C-alpha positions as CSV (number, residue, x, y, z in Angstrom):
1,X,123.2,150.4,131.5
2,X,126.7,150.5,132.9
3,X,126.3,153.4,135.3
4,X,126.5,152.1,138.8
5,X,127.9,154.7,141.2
6,X,129.4,151.9,143.4
7,X,131.9,150.9,140.7
8,X,135.5,150.2,141.6
9,X,137.6,153.4,141.7
10,X,140.3,153.6,139.0
11,X,143.9,153.4,140.2
12,X,145.1,156.9,141.0
13,X,148.6,157.0,142.5
14,X,148.7,160.7,142.6
15,X,145.2,161.2,144.0
16,X,144.8,164.2,146.4
17,X,143.8,163.5,150.0
18,X,141.4,165.4,152.2
19,X,144.4,166.9,153.8
20,X,145.4,168.3,150.5
21,X,142.0,169.9,150.1
22,X,142.3,171.6,153.5
23,X,145.7,173.0,152.8
24,X,145.9,176.8,152.8
25,X,146.9,177.4,149.2
26,X,145.9,175.1,146.3
27,X,148.1,174.5,143.4
28,X,145.1,175.0,141.2
29,X,141.4,175.7,141.5
30,X,139.1,174.5,138.6
31,X,136.0,176.6,138.3
32,X,133.2,174.5,136.8
33,X,132.4,170.8,136.9
34,X,130.9,170.3,133.4
35,X,132.3,167.8,131.0
36,X,135.5,169.8,130.4
37,X,135.9,170.7,134.1
38,X,135.7,167.1,135.1
39,X,138.4,166.2,132.7
40,X,140.6,169.1,133.6
41,X,140.3,168.2,137.3
42,X,141.2,164.6,136.5
43,X,144.3,165.6,134.5
44,X,145.6,167.9,137.2
45,X,144.9,165.4,140.0
46,X,146.7,162.7,138.1
47,X,149.8,164.9,138.0
48,X,149.8,165.0,141.7
49,X,148.6,168.6,142.1
50,X,146.8,169.9,145.1
51,X,143.6,170.7,143.2
52,X,139.9,171.3,143.8
53,X,136.9,172.4,141.8
54,X,133.7,174.4,142.6
55,X,130.5,174.5,140.6
56,X,127.2,176.3,140.9
57,X,125.2,173.2,140.3
58,X,124.0,170.6,142.8
59,X,126.1,168.0,141.0
60,X,128.5,167.6,138.0
61,X,127.5,167.9,134.4
62,X,127.4,171.6,133.7
63,X,125.2,172.2,130.6
64,X,123.7,168.7,131.1
65,X,122.9,169.5,134.8
66,X,121.0,172.7,134.1
67,X,119.4,172.1,130.7
68,X,116.9,169.6,131.8
69,X,114.0,170.7,129.5
70,X,111.9,168.3,127.4
71,X,113.9,167.2,124.4
72,X,117.3,168.3,125.6
73,X,120.0,166.0,124.0
74,X,123.3,165.8,122.2
75,X,123.7,166.9,118.6
76,X,127.2,165.2,118.6
77,X,127.4,161.4,118.5
78,X,127.2,160.1,122.0
79,X,130.2,157.8,121.7
80,X,132.6,160.6,120.4
81,X,131.3,163.1,123.0
82,X,132.4,161.0,125.9
83,X,135.8,160.5,127.5
84,X,138.6,158.3,126.1
85,X,141.2,158.5,128.8
86,X,140.2,155.2,130.3
87,X,139.5,151.9,128.6
88,X,137.7,150.7,131.7
89,X,135.4,153.7,131.7
90,X,134.8,153.5,127.9
91,X,134.0,149.8,127.9
92,X,132.0,150.0,131.1
93,X,129.4,152.4,129.7
94,X,126.8,151.8,126.9
95,X,125.0,154.7,125.3
96,X,121.4,153.8,124.5
97,X,121.0,156.3,121.6
98,X,123.2,157.8,118.9
99,X,122.3,161.2,120.4
100,X,121.6,160.7,124.1
101,X,119.2,162.8,126.2
102,X,120.2,164.9,129.1
103,X,119.2,162.4,131.8
104,X,121.5,159.7,130.3
105,X,124.3,162.3,129.8
106,X,124.1,163.4,133.4
107,X,124.2,159.8,134.6
108,X,127.3,159.3,132.5
109,X,129.2,162.3,133.9
110,X,128.3,161.1,137.5
111,X,129.5,157.6,136.5
112,X,132.9,159.0,135.4
113,X,133.2,161.2,138.5
114,X,132.7,158.2,140.8
115,X,134.9,155.8,138.8
116,X,137.7,158.3,139.1
117,X,137.0,159.3,142.8
118,X,136.9,162.9,141.9
119,X,133.8,163.8,143.9
120,X,135.8,164.3,147.0
121,X,137.6,167.2,145.3
122,X,134.4,168.9,144.2
123,X,132.3,171.5,146.0
124,X,128.8,172.0,144.6
125,X,126.1,174.7,145.1
126,X,128.9,177.2,145.1
127,X,129.1,180.1,142.7
128,X,132.3,182.1,142.3
129,X,131.6,185.8,142.8
130,X,135.1,187.3,142.4
131,X,138.7,186.3,141.7
132,X,141.5,188.7,142.5
133,X,145.1,188.2,141.7
134,X,147.4,188.9,144.6
135,X,150.4,190.5,142.9
136,X,152.6,190.3,146.0
137,X,152.1,186.6,146.6
138,X,151.4,185.5,143.0
139,X,148.2,183.7,143.7
140,X,144.5,184.1,143.2
141,X,142.0,184.8,145.9
142,X,138.6,183.5,144.9
143,X,135.5,184.4,146.9
144,X,132.3,182.3,146.6
145,X,128.7,183.0,147.4
146,X,129.0,180.9,150.5
147,X,131.5,183.4,152.0
148,X,134.5,181.1,151.5
149,X,137.8,182.5,150.2
150,X,139.8,180.0,148.3
151,X,143.5,180.7,147.6
152,X,145.2,179.1,144.7
153,X,148.4,179.6,142.7
154,X,146.6,179.0,139.5
155,X,142.9,179.2,138.4
156,X,141.6,177.2,135.4
157,X,138.2,178.5,134.3
158,X,136.1,175.8,132.6
159,X,132.9,177.9,132.7
160,X,131.3,176.3,129.6
161,X,129.9,178.0,126.5
162,X,126.2,178.1,127.4
163,X,125.7,178.8,131.1
164,X,124.3,182.4,131.4
165,X,120.6,182.4,130.2
166,X,119.3,185.4,128.3
167,X,115.7,186.6,128.4
168,X,113.9,188.7,125.7
169,X,114.5,192.5,126.3
170,X,110.8,193.2,127.0
171,X,109.3,194.5,130.2
172,X,106.9,192.7,132.6
173,X,108.4,189.2,133.2
174,X,107.9,189.7,136.9
175,X,104.1,190.4,136.4
176,X,103.2,187.0,134.9
177,X,100.9,185.1,137.3
178,X,101.5,181.7,135.7
179,X,104.6,179.5,135.6
180,X,107.7,180.7,133.7
181,X,110.9,178.7,133.0
182,X,114.1,179.2,131.0
183,X,115.3,176.1,129.2
184,X,118.8,176.8,130.7
185,X,117.5,176.7,134.2
186,X,114.9,174.0,134.0
187,X,113.7,172.6,137.4
188,X,112.5,169.0,138.1
189,X,108.8,168.3,138.3
190,X,107.4,170.7,135.6
191,X,103.9,169.4,134.5
192,X,102.6,170.8,131.2
193,X,99.5,168.5,130.9
194,X,96.4,170.3,129.7
195,X,98.0,173.7,130.0
196,X,98.2,176.6,127.6
197,X,101.9,176.9,126.8
198,X,104.0,179.6,125.1
199,X,107.5,178.8,123.8
200,X,109.6,181.9,123.1
201,X,112.5,181.3,120.8
202,X,113.3,178.8,118.1
203,X,117.1,178.3,118.4
204,X,118.5,174.9,119.2
205,X,116.8,174.7,122.6
206,X,113.5,176.0,121.3
207,X,113.5,173.5,118.4
208,X,114.1,170.7,120.8
209,X,111.5,171.7,123.4
210,X,108.8,172.5,120.8
211,X,109.3,169.1,119.2
212,X,109.2,167.2,122.5
213,X,106.1,169.0,123.7
214,X,104.4,168.6,120.3
215,X,105.2,164.9,120.1
216,X,104.0,164.3,123.7
217,X,100.6,165.6,122.7
218,X,99.6,166.5,126.3
219,X,99.3,170.3,126.3
220,X,96.0,172.0,125.7
221,X,97.6,174.3,123.2
222,X,101.1,175.5,122.3
223,X,102.0,178.9,120.8
224,X,105.5,179.3,119.4
225,X,106.9,182.9,119.2
226,X,109.5,183.1,116.5
227,X,111.7,186.1,116.0
228,X,114.1,184.5,113.5
229,X,113.6,181.3,111.6
230,X,116.5,178.8,111.5
231,X,117.8,176.4,108.9
232,X,117.0,173.2,110.9
233,X,118.4,169.9,109.6
234,X,117.3,166.4,110.6
235,X,119.3,164.7,113.5
236,X,118.0,161.3,112.6
237,X,118.5,159.9,116.1
238,X,117.7,156.3,116.9
239,X,118.7,153.6,119.4
240,X,122.1,152.0,119.1
241,X,121.6,148.4,118.0
242,X,123.3,145.4,119.7
243,X,125.5,145.0,116.6
244,X,126.6,148.6,116.8
245,X,127.2,148.3,120.5
246,X,129.5,145.3,119.9
247,X,131.4,147.2,117.3
248,X,131.7,150.3,119.5
249,X,133.2,148.2,122.4
250,X,136.2,147.4,120.2
251,X,136.6,150.8,118.5
252,X,137.8,153.0,121.3
253,X,141.2,153.9,119.8
254,X,139.8,154.2,116.3
255,X,137.0,156.5,117.3
256,X,139.3,158.7,119.4
257,X,141.9,159.0,116.7
258,X,139.4,159.7,113.9
259,X,137.4,162.3,115.8
260,X,140.5,164.0,117.4
261,X,142.2,164.4,114.1
262,X,139.3,165.8,112.1
263,X,138.3,169.3,111.2
264,X,135.7,169.7,114.0
265,X,135.9,166.7,116.3
266,X,133.4,164.6,114.4
267,X,133.7,161.3,112.5
268,X,134.2,161.1,108.8
269,X,131.2,160.1,106.7
270,X,133.0,157.7,104.3
271,X,131.7,159.5,101.2
272,X,133.4,159.8,97.9
273,X,135.6,162.8,97.6
274,X,133.8,165.7,95.9
275,X,135.1,167.7,93.0
276,X,134.8,171.5,93.0
277,X,131.1,172.3,93.1
278,X,130.9,173.9,89.7
279,X,132.1,170.6,88.1
280,X,128.8,169.0,89.2
281,X,125.5,169.7,87.4
282,X,122.6,171.1,89.4
283,X,121.1,167.7,89.3
284,X,124.3,166.1,90.7
285,X,124.5,168.7,93.5
286,X,120.9,168.1,94.3
287,X,121.6,164.3,94.5
288,X,124.5,165.0,96.9
289,X,122.3,167.2,99.1
290,X,119.7,164.4,99.3
291,X,122.5,162.0,100.2
292,X,123.8,164.0,103.1
293,X,120.3,165.0,104.2
294,X,119.6,161.3,104.8
295,X,122.7,161.0,107.1
296,X,122.8,161.6,110.8
297,X,124.0,164.7,112.6
298,X,126.6,167.2,111.2
299,X,126.9,165.5,107.8
300,X,124.9,168.4,106.3
301,X,127.8,170.7,107.2
302,X,130.9,168.6,107.2
303,X,130.1,166.2,104.3
304,X,128.9,169.0,102.1
305,X,130.8,170.7,99.3
306,X,133.6,172.6,101.2
307,X,132.9,175.7,99.1
308,X,129.5,176.2,100.6
309,X,131.2,177.9,103.5
310,X,132.7,180.5,101.1
311,X,130.4,180.6,98.1
312,X,127.2,182.6,98.5
313,X,125.8,181.0,95.3
314,X,126.3,177.4,96.4
315,X,125.1,178.2,99.9
316,X,121.9,179.8,98.5
317,X,121.4,176.7,96.4
318,X,121.6,174.5,99.5
319,X,119.3,176.8,101.3
320,X,116.8,176.5,98.5
321,X,117.0,172.7,98.8
322,X,116.2,173.0,102.6
323,X,113.4,175.4,101.9
324,X,111.8,172.9,99.6
325,X,111.9,170.2,102.3
326,X,110.2,172.5,104.7
327,X,107.4,173.3,102.2
328,X,106.9,169.5,101.7
329,X,106.6,168.9,105.4
330,X,104.4,171.8,106.6
331,X,100.9,171.7,105.3
332,X,100.0,175.4,105.6
333,X,101.9,177.3,103.0
334,X,101.9,180.6,105.0
335,X,103.3,178.8,108.1
336,X,105.9,177.0,105.9
337,X,107.1,180.4,104.5
338,X,107.3,181.8,108.0
339,X,109.5,178.9,109.1
340,X,112.0,179.5,106.2
341,X,114.8,181.9,107.0
342,X,115.1,185.1,104.9
343,X,117.9,186.9,106.7
344,X,120.8,184.5,106.7
345,X,122.5,181.6,104.9
346,X,123.1,178.1,106.2
347,X,125.9,178.3,108.8
348,X,125.6,182.0,109.6
349,X,123.7,180.8,112.6
350,X,124.5,177.5,114.2
351,X,121.9,175.2,112.5
352,X,119.6,173.5,115.0
353,X,118.9,169.8,114.6
354,X,115.4,168.4,114.6
355,X,113.5,165.2,114.6
356,X,109.9,166.0,113.7
357,X,110.0,169.8,114.4
358,X,108.2,170.9,111.3
359,X,105.4,168.4,111.6
360,X,104.5,169.8,115.0
361,X,103.1,172.9,113.2
362,X,100.6,170.6,111.4
363,X,98.8,170.0,114.7
364,X,95.5,171.8,115.3
365,X,96.5,173.0,118.8
366,X,99.9,174.5,117.7
367,X,100.2,178.1,116.5
368,X,103.1,180.1,115.2
369,X,103.5,183.8,115.9
370,X,106.0,185.8,113.7
371,X,107.6,188.4,115.9
372,X,109.1,190.2,112.9
373,X,105.5,191.1,111.8
374,X,104.0,191.5,115.3
375,X,106.8,192.2,117.8
376,X,106.5,191.3,121.4
377,X,105.6,194.4,123.5
378,X,105.5,193.1,127.1
379,X,104.9,190.2,129.4
380,X,101.6,190.7,131.2
381,X,100.0,189.2,134.2
382,X,98.0,186.9,131.9
383,X,100.6,186.1,129.2
384,X,102.3,187.8,126.2
385,X,101.3,191.0,124.5
386,X,102.4,191.7,120.9
387,X,101.6,194.7,118.7
388,X,98.6,192.8,117.5
389,X,97.0,191.1,120.5
390,X,97.4,189.8,124.0
391,X,97.8,186.0,124.4
392,X,96.8,184.2,127.7
393,X,99.0,181.3,129.0
394,X,99.4,179.1,132.0
395,X,103.1,178.5,131.2
396,X,105.8,180.5,129.4
397,X,108.9,178.8,128.3
398,X,111.8,181.1,127.4
399,X,114.1,179.2,125.0
400,X,115.9,182.5,124.3
401,X,119.5,181.3,124.5
402,X,122.5,182.5,126.3
403,X,125.1,185.2,126.8
404,X,127.5,182.7,125.4
405,X,131.3,182.1,125.6
406,X,132.3,185.4,127.3
407,X,129.1,185.8,129.3
408,X,130.1,183.3,132.1
409,X,133.4,185.2,132.6
410,X,131.5,188.5,132.8
411,X,129.4,187.1,135.7
412,X,132.6,186.9,137.8
413,X,134.6,190.0,139.0
414,X,137.9,188.7,137.7
415,X,140.5,191.3,138.5
416,X,144.3,191.7,138.1
417,X,145.7,195.0,139.2
418,X,143.3,197.9,138.2
419,X,141.7,195.9,135.4
420,X,138.9,193.4,135.2
421,X,138.7,190.7,132.6
422,X,135.4,192.2,131.4
423,X,137.0,195.5,130.8
424,X,140.0,193.9,129.0
425,X,137.6,192.2,126.6
426,X,135.1,195.0,126.3
427,X,136.3,196.2,122.9
428,X,137.4,192.9,121.6
429,X,138.7,189.5,122.7
430,X,142.4,189.0,123.0
431,X,143.8,185.5,123.8
432,X,146.7,183.3,123.1
433,X,145.2,180.1,121.6
434,X,142.1,180.5,123.8
435,X,144.2,179.7,126.8
436,X,145.3,183.0,128.4
437,X,144.8,186.8,128.2
438,X,147.6,189.3,128.7
439,X,147.6,191.0,132.1
440,X,146.0,188.1,133.9
441,X,148.9,185.9,135.3
442,X,148.1,182.3,136.4
443,X,144.6,182.4,135.0
444,X,144.0,179.9,132.2
445,X,140.9,178.9,130.3
446,X,139.7,175.3,129.7
447,X,138.0,175.8,126.3
448,X,137.6,179.5,126.5
449,X,137.0,182.1,123.7
450,X,139.1,181.6,120.5
451,X,139.2,177.8,121.0
452,X,138.4,175.6,118.0
453,X,134.7,175.2,117.2
454,X,133.0,171.8,116.9
455,X,132.3,168.8,119.0
456,X,133.2,170.4,122.4
457,X,134.9,167.6,124.3
458,X,137.1,166.6,121.4
459,X,138.0,170.3,120.7
460,X,138.7,171.0,124.4
461,X,140.8,167.9,125.0
462,X,144.0,169.1,123.4
463,X,143.7,172.4,125.2
464,X,143.1,170.7,128.5
465,X,146.3,168.7,127.9
466,X,148.2,171.8,127.1
467,X,147.0,173.7,130.1
468,X,148.0,170.8,132.3
469,X,151.5,170.8,130.8
470,X,151.8,174.6,131.4
471,X,150.8,174.2,135.1
472,X,153.0,171.2,135.7
473,X,156.0,173.0,134.2
474,X,155.4,176.1,136.2
475,X,154.9,174.2,139.5
476,X,157.7,171.7,139.1
477,X,160.2,174.4,138.0
478,X,159.0,176.6,140.9
479,X,157.9,179.5,138.7
480,X,155.7,182.0,140.5
481,X,154.0,183.3,137.4
482,X,152.7,182.1,134.1
483,X,151.5,184.7,131.6
484,X,151.0,185.0,127.9
485,X,152.9,187.7,126.0
486,X,150.9,190.4,124.3
487,X,152.6,189.7,121.0
488,X,151.5,186.0,121.1
489,X,147.9,187.0,122.0
490,X,147.7,189.6,119.3
491,X,149.0,187.2,116.7
492,X,146.5,184.5,117.6
493,X,143.6,187.0,117.8
494,X,144.5,188.1,114.3
495,X,144.7,184.6,113.0
496,X,141.2,183.9,114.4
497,X,139.9,186.9,112.4
498,X,141.8,185.8,109.3
499,X,140.4,182.3,109.4
500,X,136.8,183.5,109.2
501,X,137.3,186.1,106.6
502,X,135.3,185.3,103.5
503,X,133.4,182.4,105.1
504,X,129.8,182.1,106.4
505,X,131.3,182.4,109.9
506,X,132.3,186.0,109.2
507,X,128.6,186.9,109.1
508,X,127.6,184.9,112.2
509,X,124.4,186.4,113.6
510,X,124.0,184.3,116.7
511,X,125.5,183.5,120.1
512,X,128.8,182.5,118.5
513,X,129.5,186.1,117.8
514,X,127.6,187.7,120.6
515,X,125.0,189.1,118.1
516,X,122.2,187.8,120.3
517,X,123.1,190.0,123.3
518,X,121.3,193.3,123.4
519,X,123.8,196.2,123.5
520,X,126.8,194.1,122.8
521,X,129.8,196.4,122.2
522,X,131.7,194.0,120.0
523,X,130.2,191.4,117.6
524,X,132.8,189.0,116.2
525,X,133.1,185.3,115.8
526,X,134.5,183.9,119.0
527,X,135.8,180.5,117.9
528,X,138.9,179.5,115.9
529,X,137.5,178.4,112.6
530,X,140.7,176.9,111.2
531,X,139.9,173.4,112.4
532,X,140.8,171.2,115.3
533,X,143.5,169.4,113.4
534,X,145.2,172.7,112.6
535,X,144.8,173.9,116.2
536,X,146.5,170.7,117.5
537,X,149.4,171.3,115.1
538,X,149.8,174.8,116.3
539,X,150.0,173.7,120.0
540,X,152.6,171.1,119.0
541,X,154.7,173.9,117.4
542,X,154.5,175.9,120.7
543,X,155.7,172.8,122.6
544,X,158.6,172.3,120.2
545,X,159.6,175.9,120.8
546,X,159.6,175.4,124.6
547,X,156.2,177.0,125.1
548,X,157.1,180.2,123.2
549,X,154.5,182.9,123.8
550,X,154.0,181.9,127.4
551,X,156.4,183.5,130.0
552,X,157.4,181.7,133.2
553,X,158.9,183.9,135.8
């Protein structure tokens, strides 16, 4: 593996010095040191800005630092998830699997941080508690949990999509006498051998952790508590062969161009162009479903008939195909039917990927509890109580997801004048291309709400470039403020809504819309569903119009 932390540091003529870090007012503070935060920090540092980042974790990685649970891994191809800004970094690292696990991902992020000498600009174990815009001096005052106040002309929030864990809204968690963990805050050293384990939740994290525990075959018993079944599709992960590694070494530009100019940041699947779905017979459609089912990753979504996103009839046909595969793989018919979704179509929830998930339920020591039939009432000292019975456990694993996308922003008291960002978004998001919200000068988002959905680093990359350009323009032209106009934000927010109208995304019933958050005041799809390629074209138009919609003053 090419992940030595003693590697030669890349040339960085504009690198900030420790003196820069100690200066009274930063040019920019980056909040978050996940995959996107690292890249945003790098881009600003390379422009010569006096910049710094803070992160709540003990090291860089964001999602991949905190989500350390068994089975945690990419569902985007490893080699198009990583960075492409340096040939030396790209060629110096070899991914071992097509979909790498969290340990390898975290090593990779640390490798990049050390190769670029960014660690000196990062402060860890530091959570931002508040950020207040100083109207008189046109700068942000950021207060951390360590008591430090950081002053910066600009703040770039790269808070991540999935960083605020949610727990089920039932009482008694504090009563449980055993061990309890959330997949989003997984500590080192958890031992599940010979223990009675409960897994609550079957979203992406739940599917991964259930599969990993089931395959390890070390627990005494595992009980899976399912509220809503999901349309899981096979990831088909495997090691990258030496021949594939050799090809990847010479394909940096091709991979970057192909994934960055696609609809969602993924590679094309080199399949024949499909006719309108009605021109195929049911047998031909079934054959195509079989073909994409055998492929890796998101082929089930992005190599499918395009109409399945808008045609309930076609989507139902595809769901019927998936249901048949579940019935073939799960021996007990009643369990199989419980694992088949009845309340949503494919894509209305983000489909989890699996590698052997359904076979786990064929094991004698694995049980499935349907919370729609017997809801969870409380967590007790001994375990979990439903309307039917009380279960006793040694360990409870909450794989119950996140207050996603806006949740991380709501955790911080972000305030400009008399308004907080949480209040501004309370009755609906309002952003200009997912980059700024009206009324909050000099605050920008690195892959925030209303950004394009898909392979996150590829979808975030053009936005990070654009944010960097805005800040450089403001600083070099000595502008005190940078703020989006209300008109531009309203137009973009309307386009986000227009792009999902009539698609499966319009009925999203998961974290992408906030539907998983109890008491959420607004439930609406929070990504731009028009495609990464379209998003890039729109940013280019703004550039050509001298950053129209963003005011420098």
